[in-house]
C-alpha positions as CSV (number, residue, x, y, z in Angstrom):
1,M,-56.5,-181.3,-6.7
2,K,-54.4,-183.3,-9.3
3,K,-53.8,-181.3,-12.6
4,S,-55.7,-183.8,-14.6
5,E,-58.6,-183.0,-12.0
6,E,-58.1,-179.3,-12.8
7,I,-58.3,-179.8,-16.7
8,I,-61.5,-182.0,-16.2
9,K,-63.3,-179.5,-14.1
10,I,-62.5,-177.0,-16.9
11,I,-63.7,-179.1,-19.7
12,I,-67.0,-179.8,-17.9
13,E,-67.6,-176.0,-17.1
14,E,-66.6,-175.0,-20.4
15,T,-69.2,-177.7,-22.0
16,E,-71.9,-176.4,-19.8
17,A,-71.1,-173.0,-20.5
18,Q,-71.2,-173.3,-24.3
19,G,-74.2,-175.4,-24.1
20,M,-72.8,-178.5,-25.9
21,K,-74.2,-182.0,-25.5
22,R,-71.7,-184.4,-24.5
23,S,-72.3,-186.5,-27.4
24,E,-71.3,-183.5,-30.0
25,L,-68.4,-182.9,-27.6
26,A,-67.2,-186.6,-28.4
27,K,-68.0,-186.6,-31.8
28,Q,-66.2,-183.3,-32.5
29,S,-63.2,-184.6,-30.2
30,G,-63.0,-188.1,-32.1
31,C,-63.9,-189.9,-29.2
32,T,-66.8,-191.9,-27.8
33,R,-69.6,-190.6,-25.7
34,R,-68.7,-193.3,-23.2
35,Q,-65.1,-192.0,-22.8
36,I,-66.8,-188.5,-22.3
37,D,-69.2,-189.8,-19.7
38,Y,-66.5,-191.8,-17.8
39,I,-64.2,-188.4,-17.8
40,F,-67.3,-186.4,-16.4
41,K,-68.4,-188.6,-13.7
42,G,-64.7,-188.7,-12.3
43,E,-64.6,-192.6,-13.1
44,R,-61.4,-192.2,-15.3
45,G,-58.6,-189.6,-15.9
46,I,-57.7,-188.1,-19.1
47,S,-54.9,-188.3,-21.3
48,I,-52.8,-185.4,-22.6
49,D,-53.8,-186.2,-26.2
50,L,-57.7,-186.6,-25.4
51,A,-57.5,-183.4,-23.2
52,D,-56.1,-181.5,-26.1
53,A,-58.6,-182.7,-28.5
54,V,-61.4,-181.8,-26.3
55,L,-60.2,-178.5,-25.4
56,K,-59.5,-177.4,-29.0
57,V,-63.5,-178.3,-29.6
58,L,-64.3,-175.9,-27.1
59,G,-61.7,-173.1,-28.2
60,K,-59.0,-173.8,-25.5
61,Q,-55.5,-175.1,-25.4
62,I,-53.2,-176.8,-23.3
63,K,-50.1,-174.4,-22.9
64,I,-47.0,-175.6,-21.0
65,V,-44.9,-173.0,-19.4
66,P,-41.7,-173.4,-17.6
67,G,-42.4,-173.8,-13.7
68,K,-40.6,-172.7,-10.6
69,N,-38.0,-175.2,-10.7
70,A,-37.3,-174.7,-14.5
71,K,-33.7,-174.2,-15.3
72,E,-33.0,-171.2,-17.5
């Protein structure tokens, strides 16, 4: 599974767990309902900026940490 797909899965699960409507998620995150629908249906990927905005609405954040190949 691609990282973007993992992020989308988290967004969908969190949206459903919080009982938030897609229209409200779109409004609060500053995008259109159509963009949210495309993402939820898997018709489009998600940019890092949009993922960050949507996750913030859901009380989550993207955190970048050093990976296995990171140099010390």
